C-alpha positions as CSV (number, residue, x, y, z in Angstrom):
1,M,0.0,0.0,0.0
2,S,1.5,3.3,-1.1
3,A,1.9,6.2,1.3
4,A,-0.5,9.0,1.1
5,K,0.6,11.9,-1.1
6,P,1.8,14.9,0.9
7,T,-0.5,17.8,1.0
8,V,0.1,20.6,-1.5
9,Y,-0.9,23.7,0.4
10,R,-2.8,26.6,-1.1
11,F,-2.3,30.1,0.3
12,S,-4.5,33.1,0.7
13,F,-4.5,36.6,2.1
14,G,-6.8,39.6,2.0
15,P,-6.2,42.9,0.1
16,W,-6.2,44.8,3.4
17,N,-2.9,43.0,4.2
18,I,-1.2,45.4,1.7
19,S,-1.9,48.6,3.5
20,T,-0.9,52.2,4.0
21,G,0.4,51.5,7.4
22,A,-2.0,53.7,9.3
23,D,-2.7,52.7,12.9
24,P,-4.7,54.1,15.9
25,F,-1.7,56.3,16.8
26,G,-0.7,57.7,13.4
27,P,-1.8,58.4,9.8
28,P,-0.9,56.5,6.6
29,V,2.8,56.3,5.8
30,R,2.6,54.6,2.4
31,K,0.5,55.3,-0.6
32,E,-2.5,53.1,-1.3
33,L,-1.9,50.6,-4.1
34,E,-4.6,50.1,-6.7
35,F,-6.9,47.1,-6.3
36,A,-5.8,45.6,-9.6
37,R,-2.1,45.9,-8.5
38,K,-2.9,44.0,-5.4
39,M,-4.6,41.3,-7.4
40,R,-1.5,40.9,-9.6
41,A,0.6,40.5,-6.5
42,Y,-1.1,37.3,-5.5
43,K,0.5,35.2,-8.2
44,E,3.7,37.1,-8.1
45,L,4.0,36.1,-4.4
46,G,2.9,32.5,-5.1
47,F,-0.6,32.7,-3.5
48,D,-3.7,31.0,-4.8
49,A,-6.8,32.6,-3.3
50,V,-8.2,35.9,-2.1
51,Q,-10.0,36.7,1.2
52,F,-12.6,39.4,0.9
53,H,-14.9,41.6,3.0
54,D,-18.1,42.5,1.3
55,D,-17.0,46.1,0.7
56,D,-13.6,44.9,-0.6
57,V,-15.6,43.7,-3.6
58,V,-18.1,46.6,-4.0
59,P,-19.4,49.3,-1.7
60,A,-21.9,48.0,0.8
61,D,-24.5,50.6,-0.1
62,W,-24.8,49.9,-3.8
63,D,-28.1,48.6,-5.1
64,W,-28.3,45.0,-6.2
65,A,-28.0,45.6,-9.9
66,A,-24.8,47.6,-9.5
67,T,-23.5,45.1,-7.0
68,V,-24.0,42.2,-9.4
69,K,-22.2,44.2,-12.2
70,G,-19.4,45.2,-9.9
71,A,-18.9,41.7,-8.5
72,A,-18.8,40.3,-12.0
73,E,-16.0,42.7,-12.9
74,V,-14.0,41.8,-9.8
75,R,-14.5,38.1,-10.3
76,K,-13.3,38.4,-13.9
77,M,-10.2,40.2,-12.7
78,I,-9.3,37.6,-10.0
79,E,-10.1,34.6,-12.2
80,G,-8.0,36.2,-14.9
81,E,-5.1,36.1,-12.5
82,G,-5.8,32.4,-11.8
83,L,-7.2,33.1,-8.3
84,F,-10.3,32.1,-6.5
85,V,-12.2,33.6,-3.5
86,E,-11.5,31.6,-0.4
87,I,-13.7,33.5,2.1
88,I,-16.0,36.5,2.3
89,A,-17.2,38.3,5.4
90,P,-19.6,41.2,6.1
91,R,-17.6,44.2,7.5
92,L,-20.2,45.1,10.0
93,W,-18.0,46.8,12.6
94,E,-17.1,49.9,10.6
95,D,-20.6,51.2,10.0
96,A,-21.9,53.9,12.3
97,R,-25.0,51.8,13.0
98,T,-22.9,49.1,14.7
99,I,-21.2,51.1,17.4
100,D,-23.2,49.1,20.0
101,G,-22.7,45.8,18.2
102,A,-24.5,44.5,15.1
103,F,-26.4,41.4,16.0
104,T,-26.4,42.2,19.7
105,S,-27.1,45.9,19.5
106,N,-29.8,47.2,21.9
107,S,-31.4,48.9,18.8
108,P,-33.9,46.8,16.8
109,A,-33.3,48.9,13.8
110,E,-29.5,48.4,13.9
111,R,-30.0,44.7,14.4
112,K,-32.1,44.7,11.3
113,Y,-29.5,46.5,9.4
114,A,-26.9,43.9,10.4
115,L,-29.1,41.0,9.3
116,D,-29.9,42.7,6.0
117,R,-26.3,43.4,5.2
118,S,-25.3,39.8,6.3
119,R,-27.9,38.3,3.9
120,R,-26.7,40.6,1.1
121,C,-23.2,39.3,1.8
122,V,-24.4,35.7,1.3
123,D,-25.8,36.8,-2.1
124,L,-22.5,38.4,-2.9
125,A,-20.6,35.3,-1.9
126,R,-22.7,33.4,-4.4
127,E,-21.8,35.9,-7.1
128,M,-18.1,35.4,-6.3
129,N,-18.4,31.6,-6.3
130,C,-17.4,31.4,-2.7
131,R,-18.9,29.0,-0.1
132,N,-17.0,30.1,3.0
133,Y,-18.6,32.9,4.9
134,V,-16.7,34.3,7.9
135,L,-18.2,36.0,10.9
136,W,-15.8,38.0,12.9
137,L,-18.1,39.3,15.7
138,A,-16.0,42.4,16.2
139,R,-18.4,44.5,18.3
140,E,-20.5,41.7,19.7
141,G,-19.6,42.4,23.3
142,T,-19.6,45.2,25.8
143,Y,-17.7,48.1,27.2
144,I,-19.5,47.5,30.5
145,R,-21.2,44.3,31.5
146,E,-24.4,45.9,32.6
147,A,-25.0,47.4,29.1
148,K,-26.6,44.2,27.7
149,D,-28.0,40.9,28.8
150,A,-25.3,38.4,27.9
151,R,-27.7,35.4,27.6
152,T,-30.0,37.3,25.2
153,A,-26.9,38.5,23.2
154,V,-25.7,34.9,22.6
155,G,-29.2,34.0,21.5
156,R,-29.2,36.9,19.0
157,I,-25.9,35.7,17.6
158,V,-27.2,32.2,17.1
159,D,-30.4,33.7,15.4
160,A,-28.2,35.7,13.0
161,W,-26.0,32.7,12.3
162,N,-29.2,30.7,11.5
163,A,-30.5,33.5,9.3
164,I,-27.3,33.3,7.2
165,L,-27.6,29.5,6.9
166,E,-31.2,29.7,6.0
167,H,-30.6,32.3,3.3
168,D,-28.4,29.9,1.2
169,K,-28.4,26.1,1.7
170,E,-24.8,25.9,0.3
171,I,-23.1,28.5,2.4
172,R,-20.8,27.5,5.3
173,V,-20.4,29.9,8.2
174,L,-17.0,30.1,9.9
175,G,-16.9,31.9,13.3
176,E,-13.7,33.8,14.0
177,A,-13.2,34.2,17.7
178,K,-11.3,37.0,19.4
179,P,-11.3,37.9,23.1
180,N,-11.1,41.7,22.9
181,E,-10.5,44.7,20.7
182,P,-12.4,46.6,19.5
183,M,-14.7,45.7,22.5
184,D,-13.4,45.3,26.0
185,Q,-15.0,41.9,26.3
186,A,-16.4,39.6,23.6
187,Y,-19.4,37.3,24.0
188,L,-17.7,34.5,22.1
189,P,-14.0,35.0,22.9
190,T,-12.5,31.7,22.1
191,V,-12.6,28.8,19.6
192,G,-14.4,26.7,22.1
193,H,-17.2,29.3,22.4
194,M,-17.5,29.4,18.7
195,I,-17.7,25.6,18.3
196,G,-20.3,25.5,21.1
197,V,-22.4,28.0,19.2
198,A,-21.9,26.0,15.9
199,Y,-23.6,23.0,17.5
200,K,-26.6,25.1,18.5
201,T,-27.3,26.3,15.0
202,I,-29.9,24.8,12.6
203,D,-27.2,23.1,10.6
204,P,-24.0,22.2,12.6
205,A,-22.6,20.5,9.5
206,R,-22.3,23.9,7.8
207,S,-21.1,25.7,11.0
208,G,-17.4,25.8,11.7
209,V,-14.5,28.1,12.6
210,L,-11.6,30.1,11.2
211,I,-8.7,30.3,13.7
212,E,-6.3,33.3,13.8
213,S,-3.0,32.7,15.6
214,A,-3.0,36.1,17.3
215,H,-6.5,35.8,18.6
216,S,-5.8,32.5,20.4
217,I,-2.6,34.1,21.9
218,L,-4.6,37.1,23.1
219,A,-6.9,34.8,24.9
220,G,-3.9,33.2,26.7
221,L,-4.2,30.0,24.7
222,D,-2.0,28.1,22.3
223,P,-3.0,28.4,18.6
224,A,-1.9,24.8,17.9
225,D,-4.1,23.4,20.6
226,D,-7.0,25.5,19.4
227,M,-6.5,24.2,15.9
228,A,-6.3,20.6,17.2
229,F,-9.5,21.1,19.1
230,A,-11.3,22.4,16.0
231,L,-9.8,19.6,13.8
232,Y,-11.1,17.0,16.3
233,H,-14.6,18.4,15.7
234,D,-13.9,18.5,11.9
235,K,-14.7,22.3,12.0
236,L,-11.4,23.9,11.1
237,W,-12.1,25.3,7.6
238,S,-9.7,28.2,7.4
239,V,-6.8,29.7,9.3
240,H,-5.2,33.2,9.6
241,L,-1.6,32.6,10.5
242,N,0.4,35.4,12.1
243,D,2.3,36.1,15.3
244,Q,1.8,38.1,18.4
245,N,4.2,39.6,21.0
246,G,2.4,39.1,24.3
247,L,-1.1,39.9,25.4
248,K,-1.3,43.3,23.7
249,Y,-3.4,44.7,20.9
250,D,-3.7,42.6,17.8
251,Q,-0.3,42.9,16.1
252,D,-0.6,40.6,13.1
253,K,3.2,40.1,12.9
254,V,4.8,37.8,10.3
255,F,4.1,34.2,11.0
256,G,6.8,32.7,13.1
257,S,8.6,36.0,13.7
258,V,8.0,36.1,17.5
259,D,7.9,32.5,18.6
260,L,9.3,30.0,16.0
261,R,8.5,27.0,18.1
262,R,4.9,28.1,18.6
263,A,4.7,28.5,14.8
264,F,6.3,25.1,14.3
265,N,3.6,23.5,16.5
266,Q,0.9,25.1,14.4
267,V,2.4,23.7,11.2
268,W,2.9,20.3,12.9
269,T,-0.8,20.2,14.0
270,L,-2.1,21.2,10.5
271,E,0.2,18.8,8.7
272,K,-0.4,15.8,10.9
273,S,-4.2,16.3,10.9
274,G,-4.5,16.4,7.2
275,Y,-5.5,20.0,7.0
276,G,-5.6,21.2,3.4
277,Q,-6.4,17.8,1.9
278,R,-9.9,18.9,1.2
279,G,-8.9,22.2,-0.4
280,E,-8.6,24.3,2.8
281,C,-6.3,27.3,2.5
282,V,-3.4,28.4,4.6
283,G,-4.6,32.0,5.1
284,L,-2.5,34.9,6.4
285,D,-3.5,38.0,8.2
286,V,-0.3,40.0,8.6
287,K,0.7,43.7,8.6
288,A,3.8,45.2,7.3
289,M,5.8,47.2,9.8
290,R,5.0,50.9,9.9
291,T,8.6,51.8,8.9
292,T,8.3,49.7,5.7
293,T,8.5,51.5,2.3
294,V,5.8,50.9,-0.3
295,E,8.4,49.2,-2.5
296,E,8.9,46.6,0.3
297,S,5.3,46.5,1.5
298,M,4.7,42.8,0.5
299,F,7.7,41.2,2.1
300,H,5.6,40.4,5.2
301,L,3.4,38.2,3.0
302,S,6.2,36.4,1.2
303,H,8.2,36.0,4.4
304,S,5.2,34.4,6.2
305,K,4.6,31.9,3.4
306,T,8.4,31.1,3.3
307,L,8.5,30.5,7.0
308,F,5.5,28.2,6.9
309,L,7.1,26.1,4.1
310,R,10.4,26.0,5.9
311,L,8.7,24.8,9.1
312,L,6.8,22.3,7.0
313,D,10.1,20.9,5.8
314,V,11.2,20.6,9.4
315,V,8.0,18.7,10.3
316,R,8.3,16.4,7.4
317,G,12.0,15.8,8.0
318,L,11.6,14.6,11.6
319,D,12.2,10.9,12.3
320,Q,8.6,10.0,13.2
321,K,9.6,6.7,14.7
322,R,12.1,8.4,17.0
323,V,9.4,10.9,18.0
324,E,7.0,8.1,18.8
325,E,9.6,6.2,20.7
326,L,10.4,9.2,22.9
327,Q,6.7,9.8,23.4
328,S,6.1,6.3,24.5
329,K,8.9,6.3,27.0
330,R,7.9,9.8,28.2
331,Q,11.4,11.0,27.5
332,Y,10.2,14.5,26.9
333,E,13.6,16.2,27.6
334,Q,15.1,14.3,24.7
335,L,12.0,15.0,22.6
336,E,12.3,18.7,23.2
337,M,16.0,18.7,22.2
338,L,15.1,16.7,19.1
339,I,12.6,19.5,18.1
340,M,15.1,22.3,19.0
341,N,17.9,20.7,17.0
342,A,15.6,20.4,14.0
343,L,14.5,24.0,14.3
344,M,18.2,25.1,14.6
345,G,19.3,22.9,11.7
346,A,21.5,20.8,13.9
């Protein structure tokens, strides 16, 4: 019996990852690149797929006829570059009507706006030939706990998730958990919370998660363990790999640039669990440093992909029998040194 073929990974990122470098403490430091130029960069950098927010494709306030026309133009552009759309997500958190949350707002009118836009995003996903719909519940939380009833809020999130599933029988909803920022506290802060909600929806088979490395770290958790948990439930349908220096704001650093061993364990988990064999992408969500020039403003993407592939070589190059032997004997000191030697090229 022949061995299984190794996974050929496909990579994605969103156009917002090529940015002007603005942050909450300062204005843009690089010029904005044209959308078409960003699309050309995907293949130049060796990527396969695009991550989109709804208003990355067309403005969210266009009527449906204009939306269909605009979406067709963007789809033609990306398919002309040999790309496909991996995920699409409604960018609910930037609208003035969602300052108190979208699905969990105390305003019925604002909750209706969020649901209407979310359904529209499902229709847009269909136009872009995309089945994966991501919910980052950015403002679904509180600044003070007394502002909302948390039990009611969770129920409203489930109701909204169900409305998306009901709107299109082919769409899959991926919850993306984050414990804080922009809200002080989120209602569904971890992967475990998201998977718990997935089982409460009308169709758990179409309800899964996207895991971002930094979001797990911000929750004080290990991204590799979060990924393993979701993989056990067969609900890890996308990842956003990056890195994070401590429990600060969301930094979106180059994957593996802060903690190489932590990154190694994410690659180890994905590879050994067969992630990617059903077409799942290795997605990135990384920012260029603010000091980076526009001419070098894509290195963070190519570097993240390179580090993933180099760590993949390390994972695949390990003596698996030796690893299993050390595990069985509980010789973890030796196992640790085996891993460290591999990472150091010794």
